[in-house]
C-alpha positions as CSV (number, residue, x, y, z in Angstrom):
1,M,0.0,0.0,0.0
2,I,1.3,3.4,-1.0
3,D,1.9,5.9,1.8
4,Y,1.0,9.1,-0.2
5,A,1.9,11.4,2.7
6,T,5.6,10.5,2.4
7,L,5.8,11.0,-1.4
8,S,7.4,14.1,-2.9
9,D,5.3,16.7,-4.8
10,T,6.8,15.4,-8.1
11,A,6.0,11.8,-7.3
12,L,2.5,12.6,-6.3
13,Q,2.0,14.8,-9.4
14,R,3.2,12.0,-11.7
15,L,0.7,9.5,-10.1
16,A,-2.1,12.1,-10.3
17,A,-1.4,12.8,-14.0
18,G,-1.6,9.1,-14.6
19,G,-5.1,9.0,-13.1
20,N,-4.5,8.2,-9.5
21,S,-7.2,10.2,-7.6
22,E,-5.7,9.5,-4.2
23,A,-2.4,11.1,-5.2
24,E,-4.3,14.1,-6.6
25,E,-6.3,14.5,-3.4
26,Q,-3.1,14.3,-1.3
27,L,-1.4,16.9,-3.4
28,A,-4.4,19.1,-3.3
29,M,-4.6,18.9,0.5
30,R,-0.9,19.6,0.7
31,Y,-1.3,22.9,-1.1
32,S,-4.7,24.0,0.2
33,R,-3.1,26.5,2.5
34,L,-1.3,28.0,-0.5
35,V,-4.7,28.5,-2.1
36,R,-5.9,30.3,1.0
37,I,-2.8,32.5,1.0
38,C,-3.3,33.5,-2.7
39,A,-7.1,34.1,-2.3
40,R,-7.3,36.0,0.9
41,P,-5.9,39.4,-0.2
42,Y,-8.7,39.5,-2.8
43,F,-11.2,38.6,-0.2
44,L,-10.0,41.6,1.9
45,A,-10.3,43.8,-1.2
46,G,-14.0,42.9,-1.7
47,G,-14.3,39.4,-3.1
48,D,-16.3,36.5,-1.7
49,S,-14.0,34.2,0.3
50,E,-15.7,30.9,-0.6
51,D,-15.9,31.6,-4.3
52,L,-12.3,32.7,-4.4
53,T,-11.1,29.6,-2.6
54,Q,-12.9,27.4,-5.1
55,E,-11.4,29.3,-8.0
56,G,-8.0,28.9,-6.4
57,M,-8.5,25.2,-6.0
58,L,-9.4,24.9,-9.7
59,G,-6.1,26.6,-10.5
60,L,-4.3,24.1,-8.2
61,L,-6.0,21.2,-10.0
62,S,-5.0,22.6,-13.3
63,A,-1.4,22.8,-12.1
64,I,-1.5,19.2,-10.9
65,R,-2.6,18.0,-14.3
66,Q,-0.3,20.2,-16.4
67,Y,3.0,20.4,-14.4
68,D,6.1,19.3,-16.3
69,D,9.1,18.8,-14.0
70,S,11.4,19.2,-17.0
71,S,10.6,22.9,-17.0
72,G,13.0,23.5,-14.2
73,A,10.5,25.1,-11.9
74,S,9.4,23.5,-8.7
75,F,5.8,22.2,-8.5
76,K,5.1,24.8,-5.8
77,T,6.2,27.7,-8.0
78,F,4.2,26.4,-10.9
79,A,1.1,25.8,-8.7
80,E,1.2,29.3,-7.3
81,H,1.5,30.7,-10.8
82,C,-1.6,28.7,-11.9
83,I,-3.6,29.6,-8.8
84,R,-2.9,33.3,-9.1
85,N,-3.7,33.4,-12.8
86,R,-7.0,31.6,-12.1
87,L,-7.9,34.1,-9.3
88,K,-7.0,37.1,-11.5
89,S,-9.1,35.8,-14.4
90,A,-12.1,35.3,-12.0
91,I,-11.7,38.7,-10.5
92,K,-11.5,40.4,-14.0
93,S,-14.6,38.5,-15.0
94,A,-16.4,39.6,-11.9
95,S,-15.3,43.2,-12.4
96,R,-16.7,43.3,-15.9
97,Q,-20.0,41.8,-14.8
98,K,-20.4,43.8,-11.6
99,H,-18.2,46.8,-12.3
100,I,-16.2,46.2,-9.2
101,P,-13.0,48.3,-9.3
102,L,-10.6,45.3,-8.7
103,N,-9.2,45.1,-12.2
104,D,-5.9,43.2,-11.8
105,G,-6.7,42.6,-8.1
106,V,-5.2,44.0,-4.9
107,S,-2.3,41.7,-4.3
108,L,-1.5,42.6,-0.7
109,E,0.4,39.3,-0.2
110,Y,2.7,40.1,-3.2
111,I,3.7,43.4,-1.5
112,L,4.2,41.7,1.8
113,S,6.1,38.6,0.7
114,D,9.5,37.8,-0.8
115,E,8.0,35.4,-3.4
116,A,8.3,37.8,-6.4
117,Q,11.9,37.1,-7.2
118,T,11.3,33.3,-7.3
119,H,8.4,33.8,-9.6
120,A,10.3,36.2,-11.8
121,A,13.1,33.6,-12.2
122,A,10.7,30.8,-13.1
123,F,8.4,32.8,-15.4
124,P,10.4,35.8,-16.7
125,E,7.8,36.9,-19.3
126,A,5.0,37.0,-16.9
127,F,6.8,38.9,-14.2
128,R,9.2,41.1,-16.1
129,R,9.0,44.8,-15.2
130,T,10.4,47.9,-16.8
131,P,12.7,50.2,-14.6
132,E,9.8,52.7,-14.4
133,E,7.4,50.0,-13.2
134,K,9.9,48.9,-10.5
135,V,10.1,52.4,-9.2
136,L,6.3,52.7,-9.1
137,A,6.0,49.3,-7.4
138,R,8.5,50.4,-4.7
139,E,6.6,53.6,-4.2
140,S,3.3,51.6,-3.9
141,E,4.9,49.3,-1.3
142,I,6.0,52.3,0.8
143,E,2.6,53.9,0.5
144,F,0.9,50.6,1.4
145,Y,2.8,50.2,4.6
146,S,2.1,53.8,5.5
147,T,-1.6,53.3,4.8
148,F,-2.3,50.2,6.8
149,S,-0.1,51.3,9.7
150,R,-2.2,54.5,9.8
151,C,-5.6,52.9,9.6
152,L,-5.1,49.6,11.5
153,S,-4.5,49.0,15.2
154,K,-1.5,47.0,16.4
155,F,-3.7,44.0,17.0
156,E,-5.4,44.3,13.5
157,T,-2.0,44.6,11.9
158,Q,-0.9,41.4,13.6
159,I,-4.1,39.7,12.5
160,L,-3.6,40.9,8.9
161,F,-0.1,39.4,8.6
162,L,-1.2,36.0,10.1
163,Y,-4.3,36.0,7.9
164,L,-2.3,36.6,4.8
165,E,0.0,33.7,5.8
166,G,-3.0,31.4,5.3
167,L,-3.6,30.5,8.9
168,S,-7.1,29.5,10.0
169,Y,-9.1,31.5,12.4
170,R,-8.4,28.8,15.0
171,E,-4.7,29.0,14.4
172,I,-4.7,32.8,14.6
173,A,-6.7,32.7,17.8
174,E,-4.2,30.3,19.4
175,K,-1.2,32.5,18.4
176,T,-2.8,35.7,19.6
177,D,-4.6,34.2,22.7
178,R,-7.9,35.4,21.4
179,T,-11.2,33.8,20.5
180,E,-12.1,32.8,17.0
181,K,-14.9,35.3,17.1
182,S,-12.5,38.0,18.0
183,V,-10.3,37.1,15.1
184,D,-13.3,37.1,12.7
185,N,-14.4,40.5,14.0
186,A,-10.9,41.9,13.4
187,V,-10.8,40.5,9.8
188,Q,-14.1,42.2,9.1
189,R,-12.8,45.5,10.6
190,I,-9.7,45.2,8.4
191,R,-11.8,44.8,5.3
192,R,-13.9,47.8,6.1
193,K,-10.9,50.0,6.9
194,L,-8.9,49.0,3.9
195,A,-12.0,49.5,1.7
196,R,-12.2,53.1,2.9
197,E,-8.7,53.9,1.9
198,S,-9.0,55.3,-1.6
199,N,-5.4,54.6,-2.5
200,L,-5.8,50.8,-1.9
201,G,-7.1,50.3,-5.3
202,D,-3.8,51.5,-6.8
203,F,-2.0,48.4,-5.5
204,S,-1.7,45.9,-8.3
205,R,0.6,43.0,-9.2
206,S,0.7,44.0,-12.9
């Protein structure tokens, strides 16, 4: 009997690509937190959490079925690329239908993380920026930090970082010694406060 939990991402993906549903399920579970990490900034910006998570999972499943380890990129890098593309497509579609000003999406986690360089190396065409765009991106990052430090409390800022790391409400509650209800209330306050900041819509991953 195969112990799927001990297999590498590549081994699981090969089995899944060959039609092994248990391997596909194991790999999907392994990267479910990555889906949450990718989807949550868009939820904070005004999307629906459950819908976005489902879209992210579809992106993950696409990655599982299409990944080619000969490309040189790790499965995680490829999966994140597919998840983000799926989310951005869904948000653009929702924006056209509902006229929500999300456009390319508010990628807060992109501003807050160090993942950009990894992605740029694996997918240069998708993430290449001109010198002018790099300057603007840096200015946006500085403005973002200034914005959320101004409008969020110390506790809310702590919750924001943990939330964007993909932690569940229970995990955040344990780390902050608060109740899950308190965490949920903080997330909702963060959403409202960030939505009121007119400059927030300027932050984009494009």
